[in-house]
N, CA, C and O of each residue as an XYZ file, in Angstrom:
560
protein
N      35.046    -18.307     39.170
C      35.437    -17.071     37.844
C      34.025    -16.108     38.835
O      33.042    -16.188     39.571
N      34.956    -15.252     38.090
C      33.933    -13.612     39.246
C      32.812    -13.412     37.732
O      33.192    -13.534     36.567
N      31.843    -13.187     38.046
C      30.644    -12.822     36.932
C      30.546    -13.482     36.487
O      30.164    -13.129     35.371
N      30.706    -15.278     36.602
C      29.626    -16.376     36.167
C      28.909    -16.890     37.232
O      29.069    -16.575     38.411
N      28.139    -17.666     36.805
C      27.191    -17.793     37.883
C      27.298    -19.810     37.360
O      27.291    -19.586     36.150
N      27.356    -20.941     37.418
C      26.737    -21.838     37.226
C      25.857    -22.589     37.068
O      25.424    -22.797     38.202
N      25.024    -23.419     36.039
C      23.853    -23.856     36.552
C      24.255    -25.392     36.373
O      25.468    -25.428     36.166
N      23.674    -26.744     36.374
C      23.781    -28.124     35.397
C      24.713    -27.866     35.122
O      25.843    -27.852     35.610
N      23.924    -27.469     33.654
C      24.942    -28.071     32.465
C      25.087    -26.250     31.625
O      24.906    -25.908     30.456
N      25.326    -25.762     32.374
C      26.130    -24.480     31.364
C      26.318    -23.275     32.541
O      25.846    -23.489     33.658
N      26.819    -22.369     32.339
C      27.062    -21.083     32.793
C      26.800    -19.756     32.541
O      25.827    -20.022     31.835
N      26.837    -18.538     32.514
C      26.239    -17.647     31.746
C      26.797    -16.367     32.615
O      26.625    -16.554     33.820
N      27.592    -14.779     32.214
C      27.798    -14.379     32.525
C      26.529    -13.143     32.746
O      25.661    -12.849     31.924
N      26.822    -12.317     34.658
C      25.702    -12.191     35.087
C      25.788    -11.148     35.132
O      25.150    -10.371     35.842
N      26.769    -10.885     34.219
C      27.042     -8.291     33.686
C      26.119     -8.481     32.868
O      25.203     -7.707     32.586
N      26.392     -9.828     32.339
C      25.652     -9.679     30.962
C      23.765     -9.389     30.725
O      23.151     -8.964     29.746
N      23.313     -9.814     32.017
C      21.491     -9.914     32.104
C      20.718     -9.191     33.010
O      20.262     -9.468     34.120
N      20.648     -7.814     32.017
C      20.471     -6.999     31.969
C      18.480     -6.707     32.890
O      17.790     -7.605     33.374
N      18.145     -5.278     32.818
C      17.132     -4.712     32.214
C      16.908     -5.026     31.052
O      15.696     -5.226     30.975
N      17.526     -5.234     29.808
C      17.266     -5.971     29.200
C      16.477     -7.094     28.538
O      15.894     -7.068     27.454
N      16.586     -8.103     29.436
C      15.979     -9.098     29.796
C      14.573     -8.737     30.050
O      13.688     -9.080     29.265
N      14.181     -7.614     31.818
C      12.638     -6.932     31.469
C      12.292     -7.054     29.553
O      11.421     -7.671     28.939
N      13.265     -6.283     29.148
C      12.167     -5.615     27.807
C      11.730     -7.432     27.497
O      10.561     -7.799     27.617
N      12.583     -8.179     27.194
C      12.234     -8.996     26.112
C      11.382     -9.924     26.661
O      10.512    -10.521     26.026
N      11.660    -10.078     28.040
C      10.631    -11.342     28.284
C       8.716    -10.051     28.201
O       7.532    -10.366     28.085
N       9.062     -9.391     28.267
C       7.809     -8.315     28.134
C       7.075     -8.751     26.814
O       5.916     -9.032     26.510
N       8.337     -8.675     26.145
C       8.210     -8.780     24.481
C       6.787    -10.389     23.925
O       5.785    -10.723     23.293
N       7.972    -10.790     24.914
C       7.419    -12.327     24.862
C       5.860    -12.613     25.475
O       5.054    -13.539     25.378
N       5.875    -11.950     25.821
C       5.045    -11.376     27.524
C       3.121    -11.119     26.236
O       2.196    -11.932     26.239
N       3.154    -10.112     25.586
C       3.046     -9.281     24.775
C       2.807     -9.969     23.525
O       2.051     -9.406     22.733
N       3.361    -11.189     23.170
C       2.806    -11.354     21.736
C       2.399    -13.013     22.874
O       1.845    -13.829     22.139
N       2.475    -13.289     23.593
C       2.037    -15.379     23.950
C       0.832    -14.277     24.495
O       0.981    -13.707     23.415
N       0.089    -13.699     24.976
C      -0.959    -12.657     24.972
C      -2.114    -12.598     23.963
O      -3.306    -12.882     24.087
N      -0.975    -11.878     22.321
C      -1.917    -11.567     21.223
C      -2.420    -13.116     20.616
O      -3.414    -13.430     19.962
N      -1.258    -13.930     21.148
C      -1.690    -15.287     20.616
C      -2.702    -16.113     21.005
O      -3.521    -16.836     20.437
N      -2.454    -15.842     22.013
C      -4.086    -16.470     23.123
C      -4.957    -15.793     22.925
O      -5.876    -16.608     23.008
N      -5.441    -14.803     22.698
C      -6.537    -13.994     22.061
C      -7.401    -14.608     20.901
O      -8.603    -14.876     20.888
N      -6.184    -14.793     19.675
C      -6.510    -15.175     18.909
C      -6.770    -16.440     18.250
O      -7.179    -16.494     17.090
N      -6.458    -17.822     19.222
C      -6.876    -18.563     19.422
C      -7.737    -18.651     19.794
O      -8.443    -19.527     19.295
N      -8.180    -18.011     20.670
C      -9.914    -17.910     21.528
C     -10.933    -17.704     20.307
O     -11.880    -18.328     19.829
N     -10.143    -16.314     20.009
C     -10.953    -15.730     18.409
C     -11.086    -17.157     17.562
O     -12.173    -17.472     17.077
N     -10.063    -17.887     17.437
C      -9.798    -18.814     16.046
C     -11.071    -19.939     16.312
O     -11.805    -20.259     15.377
N     -11.227    -20.436     17.527
C     -12.049    -21.544     18.738
C     -10.966    -22.580     18.412
O     -11.172    -23.596     17.748
N      -9.779    -22.216     18.953
C      -8.890    -23.010     18.298
C      -8.111    -23.299     20.126
O      -6.983    -23.198     20.609
N      -9.618    -23.724     20.689
C      -9.441    -23.405     23.094
C      -8.114    -24.402     23.714
O      -7.878    -24.201     24.905
N      -7.265    -25.415     23.039
C      -6.510    -26.560     23.746
C      -5.309    -25.564     23.634
O      -4.480    -25.502     24.542
N      -5.188    -24.462     22.053
C      -4.072    -23.607     22.553
C      -4.196    -22.499     23.118
O      -3.544    -21.553     22.674
N      -5.139    -22.301     24.345
C      -5.828    -20.908     24.751
C      -5.321    -21.360     26.245
O      -5.200    -20.400     27.006
N      -5.074    -22.350     26.681
C      -4.280    -22.505     28.426
C      -2.879    -22.394     28.242
O      -2.207    -21.873     29.132
N      -2.159    -22.966     26.832
C      -0.864    -22.855     26.795
C      -0.385    -21.455     27.078
O       0.182    -21.032     28.086
N      -0.744    -20.806     25.940
C      -0.630    -19.906     25.917
C      -0.353    -18.902     26.284
O       0.741    -18.396     26.034
N      -1.945    -17.911     27.497
C      -2.363    -18.250     28.572
C      -1.391    -18.271     29.871
O      -0.689    -17.307     30.178
N      -1.416    -18.924     30.260
C      -0.364    -19.526     31.175
C       1.143    -19.263     30.930
O       1.953    -19.345     31.853
N       1.566    -18.887     29.429
C       2.939    -18.631     28.637
C       3.425    -17.248     29.424
O       4.390    -17.004     30.149
N       2.271    -16.433     28.926
C       2.201    -15.040     28.737
C       2.787    -15.031     30.106
O       3.924    -14.595     30.291
N       1.779    -15.667     31.425
C       1.683    -14.292     32.321
C       3.698    -15.079     32.961
O       4.646    -14.482     33.471
N       3.539    -16.426     32.606
C       5.525    -16.901     33.080
C       6.018    -15.638     32.684
O       6.406    -14.817     33.514
N       6.029    -15.355     31.012
C       6.428    -13.932     30.731
C       6.837    -13.268     30.780
O       7.921    -12.831     30.395
N       5.235    -12.660     31.832
C       5.365    -11.032     32.601
C       5.991    -11.333     33.769
O       6.552    -10.318     34.183
N       6.200    -12.551     34.711
C       6.768    -12.939     35.983
C       8.516    -12.444     35.771
O       9.337    -11.646     36.223
N       8.372    -13.597     34.705
C      10.000    -13.065     34.594
C      10.117    -11.931     34.388
O      10.235    -11.344     35.464
N      10.173    -10.826     32.998
C       9.965     -9.461     33.254
C      10.728     -8.476     34.960
O      11.680     -7.922     35.509
N       9.164     -8.977     35.019
C       9.580     -8.306     36.230
C      10.348     -8.448     37.563
O      10.771     -7.627     38.376
N      10.376    -10.141     37.466
C      12.095    -10.640     38.533
C      12.967    -10.266     37.855
O      13.925     -9.796     38.468
N      13.042    -10.290     36.500
C      14.433     -9.508     35.777
C      14.744     -8.212     36.218
O      15.780     -7.708     35.784
N      14.075     -7.611     36.961
C      14.128     -6.673     37.649
C      14.637     -6.206     38.688
O      14.791     -5.070     39.137
N      14.984     -7.650     39.157
C      15.233     -8.022     40.964
C      16.762     -8.485     40.125
O      17.695     -8.511     40.928
N      17.131     -8.811     38.829
C      18.134     -9.853     39.250
C      17.946    -11.231     39.149
O      18.823    -11.998     38.750
N      16.296    -11.728     39.664
C      16.311    -12.990     39.240
C      15.970    -13.636     38.079
O      15.301    -12.933     37.321
N      16.210    -14.744     37.691
C      16.226    -15.931     36.034
C      15.703    -16.515     36.525
O      16.433    -16.826     37.466
N      14.164    -17.361     36.708
C      13.724    -18.397     36.876
C      13.748    -19.472     35.755
O      13.656    -20.608     36.220
N      13.845    -19.419     34.454
C      13.823    -19.965     33.460
C      15.527    -20.300     33.524
O      15.716    -21.338     32.890
N      16.266    -19.989     33.843
C      18.014    -20.189     33.944
C      18.285    -21.653     34.667
O      19.229    -22.425     34.499
N      17.101    -21.769     35.551
C      16.964    -23.856     36.116
C      15.678    -24.548     35.454
O      14.669    -24.593     36.157
N      15.648    -24.861     34.709
C      14.395    -25.277     33.678
C      14.200    -26.223     34.795
O      13.007    -26.082     35.065
N      14.806    -27.316     35.787
C      13.787    -28.029     36.739
C      12.920    -27.286     38.094
O      11.888    -27.643     38.662
N      13.626    -26.371     38.270
C      13.147    -25.836     39.136
C      11.661    -25.177     38.828
O      10.479    -25.390     39.097
N      12.616    -24.083     37.970
C      12.255    -22.581     37.083
C      10.177    -23.301     37.519
O       9.788    -22.932     38.627
N       9.468    -23.895     36.958
C       8.175    -23.021     37.310
C       8.081    -23.087     38.581
O       8.944    -22.242     38.816
N       7.610    -23.518     39.943
C       7.968    -23.941     41.078
C       8.424    -22.670     41.590
O       7.730    -21.875     42.225
N       9.662    -22.529     41.266
C      10.319    -21.101     41.941
C      10.015    -19.970     41.617
O       9.987    -19.022     42.401
N       9.636    -19.894     39.925
C       8.798    -18.773     39.436
C       6.869    -18.319     40.371
O       6.311    -17.237     40.556
N       6.589    -19.289     40.600
C       5.635    -19.918     41.185
C       5.127    -19.339     42.467
O       3.997    -18.929     42.733
N       6.332    -19.400     43.292
C       6.329    -18.368     44.746
C       7.237    -17.075     44.856
O       7.052    -16.043     45.500
N       7.953    -17.338     44.282
C       8.179    -15.600     44.033
C       6.943    -14.576     44.035
O       6.731    -13.687     44.860
N       5.915    -15.038     42.520
C       5.081    -14.092     42.177
C       4.114    -14.420     43.312
O       3.571    -13.477     43.887
N       3.929    -15.309     43.576
C       2.423    -15.476     44.805
C       3.788    -14.243     45.567
O       3.940    -13.168     44.986
N       4.492    -14.496     46.592
C       4.591    -13.357     47.450
C       5.317    -12.030     47.260
O       5.845    -11.313     48.110
N       5.191    -11.834     45.600
C       5.487    -10.145     45.045
C       4.090     -9.714     44.405
O       3.828     -8.606     43.934
N       2.915    -11.264     44.520
C       1.900    -10.072     44.503
C       0.906    -10.806     45.305
O       0.486    -11.851     44.808
N       0.525    -10.503     46.274
C       0.289    -11.912     46.617
C      -1.462    -12.313     46.005
O      -2.018    -13.406     45.889
N      -2.073    -10.570     45.641
C      -3.709    -10.862     45.193
C      -3.815    -11.317     43.794
O      -4.895    -11.344     43.204
N      -2.592    -11.708     43.210
C      -3.143    -12.928     42.401
C      -3.175    -14.403     42.443
O      -3.482    -14.932     41.375
N      -2.965    -15.065     43.287
C      -2.736    -16.244     43.222
C      -4.407    -16.970     42.838
O      -4.543    -18.036     42.238
N      -5.135    -16.422     43.158
C      -6.467    -17.252     43.041
C      -6.006    -17.319     41.129
O      -5.540    -18.346     40.635
N      -6.153    -16.572     40.652
C      -5.796    -16.188     39.348
C      -4.812    -17.579     39.072
O      -5.077    -18.739     38.757
N      -3.716    -16.940     39.319
C      -2.753    -18.230     39.461
C      -2.831    -19.519     39.613
O      -1.855    -20.169     39.236
N      -3.955    -20.219     40.181
C      -4.984    -21.656     40.581
C      -5.913    -21.651     39.163
O      -5.823    -22.312     38.128
N      -6.681    -20.780     39.530
C      -7.483    -21.072     38.735
C      -6.392    -21.297     36.495
O      -6.863    -22.201     35.806
N      -5.281    -20.508     35.895
C      -5.120    -20.483     35.356
C      -4.367    -21.478     35.264
O      -3.717    -21.382     34.223
N      -4.138    -22.339     35.797
C      -3.044    -23.280     35.817
C      -3.886    -24.760     35.835
O      -3.528    -25.717     35.148
N      -4.928    -24.778     36.636
C      -5.940    -26.050     36.142
C      -6.868    -25.922     34.707
O      -7.502    -26.846     34.198
N      -6.759    -24.387     34.149
C      -7.252    -24.494     32.854
C      -6.585    -24.690     31.775
O      -7.001    -25.061     30.678
N      -4.858    -24.267     32.323
C      -3.893    -24.386     31.284
C      -4.013    -26.435     31.222
O      -4.268    -27.019     30.168
N      -3.844    -26.941     32.135
C      -4.379    -29.046     32.129
C      -5.417    -28.814     31.681
O      -5.167    -28.256     30.612
N      -6.730    -28.894     31.831
C      -7.570    -28.474     31.364
C      -8.097    -28.476     29.975
O      -8.979    -29.061     29.345
N      -7.304    -27.694     29.789
C      -7.767    -27.269     28.066
C      -6.280    -28.037     27.243
O      -6.422    -28.266     26.042
N      -5.243    -28.320     27.734
C      -3.996    -28.898     27.078
C      -4.288    -30.129     27.379
O      -3.467    -30.846     26.808
N      -5.176    -30.869     28.098
C      -4.513    -32.674     27.937
C      -6.532    -32.950     27.506
O      -7.021    -33.791     26.752
N      -7.214    -31.909     28.309
C      -8.741    -33.117     27.602
C      -9.437    -31.651     26.667
O     -10.603    -31.901     26.360
N      -9.146    -30.754     26.354
C      -9.543    -30.144     25.249
C     -10.965    -29.478     25.260
O     -11.748    -29.410     24.312
N     -11.151    -28.941     26.694
C     -12.304    -28.491     27.055
C     -13.016    -27.712     26.452
O     -12.564    -28.736     25.940
N     -13.758    -26.875     25.865
C     -14.840    -26.029     25.435
C     -14.150    -24.951     25.705
O     -12.971    -24.945     26.061
N     -15.313    -23.375     25.444
C     -14.304    -22.577     25.268
C     -14.751    -22.036     26.380
O     -14.137    -21.024     26.717
N     -15.828    -22.451     27.234
C     -16.025    -21.639     28.566
C     -15.032    -21.177     29.402
O     -14.948    -20.187     30.129
N     -14.026    -22.435     29.057
C     -12.933    -23.317     29.897
C     -11.886    -21.860     29.313
O     -11.836    -20.689     29.689
N     -11.466    -22.302     28.701
C     -11.035    -21.132     27.502
C     -11.120    -19.283     27.479
O     -10.143    -18.550     27.327
N     -12.374    -18.889     27.649
C     -12.490    -17.969     28.249
C     -12.074    -17.716     29.339
O     -11.465    -16.662     29.524
N     -12.346    -18.849     30.622
C     -11.515    -18.564     32.039
C     -10.502    -18.102     32.395
O     -10.264    -17.336     33.329
N      -9.521    -18.792     31.263
C      -8.347    -18.571     31.499
C      -7.714    -16.940     30.947
O      -6.773    -16.239     31.318
N      -8.795    -16.802     29.868
C      -8.019    -15.751     29.268
C      -8.875    -14.323     30.277
O      -8.205    -13.301     30.425
N      -9.671    -14.348     30.621
C     -10.125    -13.272     32.184
C      -9.031    -13.626     33.037
O      -8.287    -12.813     33.586
N      -8.947    -15.171     33.145
C      -7.736    -14.871     34.441
C      -6.233    -13.512     33.959
O      -5.861    -12.471     34.501
N      -5.780    -14.260     32.728
C      -4.433    -14.289     32.058
C      -4.656    -12.540     32.631
O      -3.867    -12.142     33.488
N      -5.626    -11.683     32.167
C      -5.612    -10.429     32.117
C      -5.780     -9.963     33.153
O      -5.074     -8.956     33.214
N      -6.470    -10.144     34.295
C      -6.181     -9.609     35.629
C      -5.224    -10.067     36.261
O      -4.996     -9.535     37.347
N      -4.447    -11.061     35.868
C      -3.027    -11.120     36.376
C      -2.018     -9.426     35.613
O      -1.487     -8.369     35.953
N      -2.214     -9.945     34.902
C      -1.297     -8.774     33.605
C      -1.950     -7.454     34.394
O      -1.542     -7.014     35.469
N      -2.777     -7.061     33.808
C      -3.318     -5.804     35.383
C      -1.831     -5.553     36.350
O      -0.774     -4.924     36.406
N      -2.603     -6.479     36.965
C      -2.116     -6.247     39.235
C      -0.605     -6.410     38.220
O       0.167     -5.625     38.770
N      -0.274     -6.692     37.693
C       1.577     -7.238     38.166
C       2.015     -5.570     37.156
O       3.134     -5.060     37.207
N       0.910     -5.029     36.373
C       1.638     -4.391     35.348
C       1.275     -2.635     36.370
O       2.018     -1.655     36.416
N      -0.669     -2.895     37.324
C      -0.399     -1.742     38.385
C       1.253     -1.729     39.315
O       1.787     -0.620     39.365
N       1.801     -2.585     39.819
C       2.539     -2.897     41.015
C       3.295     -2.731     40.894
O       4.009     -2.063     41.642
N       3.888     -3.713     38.918
C       5.540     -3.258     38.744
C       5.676     -2.645     38.145
O       6.880     -2.666     37.890
N       4.951     -1.555     37.300
C       4.687     -0.830     36.217
C       5.228     -1.366     35.064
O       5.349     -0.773     33.992
N       5.365     -1.848     35.170
C       6.011     -3.413     33.443
C       4.792     -2.934     32.845
O       3.809     -2.587     33.501
N       4.902     -2.915     31.122
C       3.443     -3.147     29.902
C       3.988     -4.142     29.413
O       5.044     -4.366     28.821
N       2.402     -5.189     30.013
C       2.144     -6.138     28.927
C       1.248     -6.723     28.044
O       1.040     -7.825     27.537
N       0.557     -5.025     28.032
C      -0.256     -5.057     27.213
C      -0.859     -3.728     25.887
O      -1.766     -4.007     25.102
């Protein structure tokens, strides 16, 4: 059917996927960034890695959607495809993506201290700044 794309369990109308998706994902990235900062200030370090990681994912989705890419529509492979695309589109963020992924696991599963949470926030900020500069989409 023209204009329809199929994923395993659902279909969506490709014409309905617009720049509005970038606005939506940008808003979510800002909200998750603010949440990560607030959780850090409140000493709830196990939440920081999760929210920082998701803020970056939403930022990547926002920029990718401008190119017609929507990783979240294929949940089984979304993380891998999003990560691969981001590393190719923004090679300068690779080390911070690695650090943030590690902090996400450490904080979410091991509940390490505020030092690791601070490192996650710093990596998140560096990634968001780089993506903002190169893509012209605001996340802060």
